[in-house]
N, C-alpha and C positions, 0 to 999 in steps of 0.2 A: 603764644600770645596772639590775640586777634587785634589788629590795628584798625580795621575798618577802611583800609585804603588798598588800592591795587599795588602790585609789585612795581609797576612803572612809576606810580606816584611816589612810592617809598624811595626808589632809586633816585628820582629827581630831588627829593628832600635831602637825602644823604649827600648828593653832589653839591647842593646849595650850601649845606652846613660846612662841608669840607672847603668850599670856595671861601665862605665867609670867615672861617677859622684859619684858612691857609695851611691846612694840615690834613693828612689822610686819617680817617676814623676807622677804616677797614682795609685789610689787605686780602687779596685773593690767593688762596693756596689750592691749586688744582681747581676743582669746581666749588670749593667752599670758601666762605668769607670768615675771616677772623678779625676781632677787634685789635687795633693798634693800642699802644699805651694811652694815646690821646682819646681813643674811642672808649677804652675802659674807664678813664677818668670821667668822661662825659656821661657814660652809662651810670656810674656810681652816683653822680650828682643828680641825674634824672630820677633814680630810684628814691633818693632822699626827698626830692621835690614831690614825687607822687605820694610818698608816705605822709608828708606834711599836709598836702591837699586832702588826703583821706582823713587825717585827724581833724582838720578844719571842717570838713563835711560832717563828720560825726558830731562835732560840737554844735554846728548849726542844726543838725537833726535833733539833737537833745533839746535845743531851745524850742524847736517847733513841736516837740513832744510835750511841751508845757510842763516840764519838771518844775514843781512849785517850790522846792527847797534845795539849796545847795549847802552842803556841809564841807568845810575845809578842815582837815585834821593835820596838825603838825606833830611829828614824832621824832624822837632821837634815835638811838640805836634800836634795831628791831628786836634784839634779844630781850629787852625789857617789856616788850609788848606781845609776847607769845599768845596771849589770850585774845588779841585784837581780831584776827580773822573770824573766829567763832562768834564773837560779840557782834561784829558787823553783819554777818550772815543772819543772825537772829533779828538785828535791828532792821535790816532791809526787808525781811519777810513781813515785818509789821508796818513798814513805811515805804511802800513802793514808789511814792512820788518824790523821793529824796535821792539826789545824786551826790556822791561823795568824791572828793579829790583830796589826796594826801600829799603832804610836803615834808621832806626830810633830807637828810644828808645824802641819801643814795638815789633819790628820784624827786622830780618836781612835776606837778600837774599831771600825775598819772591817775587815771580814773580807777576806781575799784568798786566792786559790787559783789 
């Protein structure tokens, strides 16, 4: 992963986070660093935050792409709608300016195309 900062700047940011949280995020084993349980917890939260920001950026990008129609589809159990993926594929081939979002018992606000 490329962070775009120097090793020294990263070390300072880690030390500052550890000071603020009053706990070690990494432990040194030989010449290697390993995350502590606190570091692993913070890492997992950071990954979720990055995913959420990525989804938000995609939604903003979709808005700027001037999608002119939004179709929201609610569906029950998937087994009753085995024909849906093929239907949607044909529909989107004919309507490229439409974005779809489906809502159901297994997912919410998931985009499909």
